[in-house]
N, C-alpha and C positions, 0 to 999 in steps of 0.2 A: 220245423220246419225254416225258421230262420237262420238254424244255424246252414243249412239246402239251399235257401236266399246267399245266403252271407260267401258262401264258395262257390257259387253260381256268378255270383258280382264283381267278388276277387278274380275267379278267371276271366270273364269278361269285361275286365276292366285293365287287363293287363296288357300293355303296351304291341306284345305282338300276337293277341289272339285274332284279332279280327284282320291284318295281312294275312296271318296263315291260310283263315277261313276263305279271305279271297283266293288265297294261291292254290288251294284244296278247289276250289269252286271250278276253278278256271281248269285246272287238268283235271277237271271232271266233265265240264262240257266237253274238252278237244277229245276224252277218250269215247266220250258219245260220237262225237260228229266220225271219228276215224277210229276205231276198236283198235287198232294197233299201235295207238301213241304211246301204251304204257309201257309195251313190252321190251326190254331190254335183253340182245344177243351179244353172241361170247362169237365173236370169228378173228381165226387168228392171233388168238391171244390177246386181241383188243376188243375191250367195250364198246358195244352202238345200237342207237334206237333215239326216239325222241329226247327223253330226261337228258340224256348224256348230251345230245346238242344242246338244249337249255343251258345245263352248266358250263358246259362249253365254252358256248357264246354269251354266257354271261360272266366268266373272270376277265374279261377287260374294263367292265363297270362294275365289278367286284372291287377291282383295284382301283380303279380310278374312286369311288364311293368310299373307300379307307380313308385315302390319304384329305378326300373331303370332310368326311366324318372331324379327323384331330383338325381341320380350320374352321369348322364351322363350334366346333368346342368351347375355340378360342376366342366367337364372337366375329370371326371372321366369316371371309367368300374366296373361292377361288374360282374367277371365271375363264383360266387361260389352260386349266390341265387340257381340251379337247388340241390346242395351239402347240404345249408341251409335247403331246403324244406325237404330233403330226413333224416336227420339228425331231425328234430323236427318232423316229422311225424313216425319216427323208436321212438323215444324218448317215443310220448303220447301212439302209437300202446304196447310198453312191457308195460310200467307201466298200463295199462287197460288190456293188457294177464295175467297178475299177479293177478290179484285183484279176489275174489271168485264173487263180484257181479259186473259184466260187464256193467251193466246195469242201474246203481245207476247215478244218473248225479253230485254226488257230485265226485265220480270217476273220470269221465269225464273230468268235469274240474280239478281236480288238474292236470290230465296227460296233459291236455293243458296249461296250467298253467308251468307246467316242460317244456314240448315240446319249448312253447314261451321264457321262462326263457335260453336256451339253445343257440338259434336263437339269441336271443340280447347279449349274450358274444360275437358267433362267430362274429357278427356285429360289437361290438368293437373290435374285434380283427383285422378286417381289415380297420377298421379307426386309429384302431393305428398304423399298417405298413402302411397305405399312408398317414395320417397325420401327425402324433407323429414321425415317422424313417423317411419318406420322399420317400419312396418305391413307386415307379413306379403303378399305379392304378391294371394293367393288369398282372403286375408282382403275388401284392401281393393277389390280387381276383383268380390267378389261383393255385398260393400254397394251396388255402383253395377248390378249387374247387375238386384239387387231393386227398386231406388228408378230405375233407368231404366225400368224398364218403368211405375212409379208416373208417371213422367213424361211419357212418351209419351200412358198414358193420359189423364193434366190436359189435355194438351194438346189432344186430339184430344176435350176432356168426353166421355171413355167410347163415342165414337162414330167409324162408320168414314169418315173425311175424304174425299172422289171429288172429283176433278178433271176438266176436260174439256182442255190444254193439250197441245197438239201438238210443240211445243218442248220440253215437258219430258217426251214419251211418248217422244223421240228418244234419251235418254240409252236407257233400254231396250232397246228394241224399234228402234230405226232405225239406217241402216244409210252408210257411209263407206268410198268407192272399193271395195263392192260386199263388203266386210264388216259383219256386224255391229257398231254404233257404237260396244256393251260391250264387243265384243272388242279394238275398236281402244282405249277405256279402261285394260283390263286389261292391255294390250301397252305402253303406252304407260307408264302407273306402275310397272309392273317393270322398265322397262330403265332410269328413272329412278331409283330403290331400286337398280336394280346398280350404275349406275352412281358413286352415293354412297356403295355401303359397299365396292365391289371396285375401286374406281377412284382412290380415296382412303384415307384412313388413319382413316375411319371405323370399317369394319369390322371391322380388328382393333382399334380401340380398345376395339367391344360387346365382340368377343369374347374379350378381354382382361377385362374386365369382368363377363361372366359365368364365366370359369374362375377369377379371383381377384381381388373386387370392393375388398378392404383392400392387396392387393401393388400394385392398378391406380393405389389411391389414394397408397401411398406413392413408385411411380413417376411418381409426377406427374399422372395423369390425373384429371379430377373425374369419378368414379364417381356421384356424388349428377344431376349434371350429364347425362349420359350417359342414366341408368335413366328422366328425368323426359321426357326426350326422347322416347324408342324409347316410352312410352306416349302422347306425341304423338302420335307419325303415326301407330302401332295406332290411334287415335281417326279422326283422321285420313281412314288405309283403309277403317273402317269406316263412315265416314259417306257416302263416297263407295260404298259397297255400298250402301247403305240407297237413297242417289237411285235405283239400277240398280234395288232389288227394287221402290221405289214404283212407278217408269215403268214398268214393265213389266203391272201391272195399274189404272196411275192411280189410285191408291188406297192411302191408309194407315191399316192396323192396326196399334196402338201393341200389342196384345197377339198380332202374329201374325210381322209382320216380323221378320226377322233369330232368330226363334225356332231357339234351339239349333244357331245358326251359329258357335257359339262351339267347341260340341265338335268339329263337324268340321272347323275350319282349325285345332285341336290334332291332330287324327289326321292332318291333309292334310301338317302341319308335323314330325310321327314318322315317318309312312311315305317321307316324302324325305331320313331321316337325319340329321336334328337331334334333340340330345338333352335330354329335359326338365330334365338337370341343371344346362344351359348351356354357353358355348364356342362351337365351331364351328356355324356355321349354312349352312345350303344354299337359297340362293334356288331353283336350278333345280328342286333335288329337291322344293320342298314346290310348286310349279307342277304338278309331273307327280303328287303326292298329289292335289293337289286335283280334278287330272282323271277321276284315279283314283276317288275318290268319285262325283265326278257322274256317270260312266258307268256306275259301281255303282246310281245311283239309276237315273238313265235304263232299266240292263237290266231292275229290278225290274217297272217301267211298262211297259215293253215286250212283256217277258215275261208278262204277266198274273199274276204270282206273287199269292197271297194277302195281303191287304195284313195280315193277324192275323202273317203271317211274313214278311213283309218288312223292318221290322227287325233279325230274331233271325237272317235271311240275310245280311243288310248287315254284323249285328256276325263272324259266324262270316268271311266273306271278308278281313275288316279284321283278325282276328286272325291267319289263316293268311297273310297278305301278314306282318304283324310277326315272327311266326315265323320267316320262312324268311330274313326279314331282318336275323333278330339274328344276331351273330358267332356268340355263344356255342351257340347251339341247332345251327346250323350245324356246329361244330367236336364238339360231344356227338354229334350225330346221323352223326356220317362215323364218328368212333371207334369207335361201337357196331358200324359196318359193316366196318369195316377192324381187328377185335382179333386179334393175330396169335398161331398156334397154334404151339406149341412142341412138336416132335416128341421121340417116348418112345422111346428106344435099347432095344430088348429085353434081359432078364436073359441074362446067360450072354457076350454079344458082344464084351466087352472082350479085347484079344489081352493073356496072363499073360508078363508079363517073365521070360524064360530068365535065369538068374546067370551071369556069363561065366567 
């Protein structure tokens, strides 16, 4: 019996157990509300269904959250990912809109390269402020969070840039091997980041910098370079997410693209088990967290929940997930349920000792 309890405690204590439980409960609630929710169909060689849509819409958040995981692992934070996504999308859409043939593959590749290059420069700017100058990450990235939105508006001249490019639209709503292309991109980036951080020493170095940057430096690790690198990688992931967001609607709105995605990314990372204090990070948990947040958003719209209360509903679910996932909260709740009761012996029941 004790072995079964120990195994059960080990399963329920896993960092992904409760997020997965909540994710399954949300899917079951949607299936009860709409029986066709779990159905997946193959039409014209492409997969369609609510589950496919959830994963496709989760792709930009997964990308941003992957970069955020690496930044948080170093003990930092990146509040500028939404602005970087907006700038990258605006640059790409602006270039495409000015070309005579918007359906040219070369034009689209050039636009993506330009947007990606600008995003890398913005990530390098964050890295210089944090690693080079020593500004607090939340302040350094907050600067770009505000200024980046202004830059995106400046690029678009305060207007919404609309395009009509088939190749660019593929990034957001196209298909490859029956799957949405956005899912393929997110999967490829996830595998690439996982291989680089778990099959090489890079992941351990990032965690050591987050655990103790000074000790890592004394051990021979160039902590500043690692910190600079993770902000550049975060900006790169945000740029790809920005391409997806703008390709979904074939337009770029500097004020709306990637709005508050940084907060959802931080939530996804925390739900996945990565501590904001830095150190260990879990890419698998981050992906699960992103899927959970998108499923929750989809559920709010699918169940016709009042828009005025949708954000409150989302916040309550996230708080519950974080609480039941926290080991300290579970331990305190377990102690309250199993408070030992000391038996009290009735007075006068002690045996009198008779002298020999």
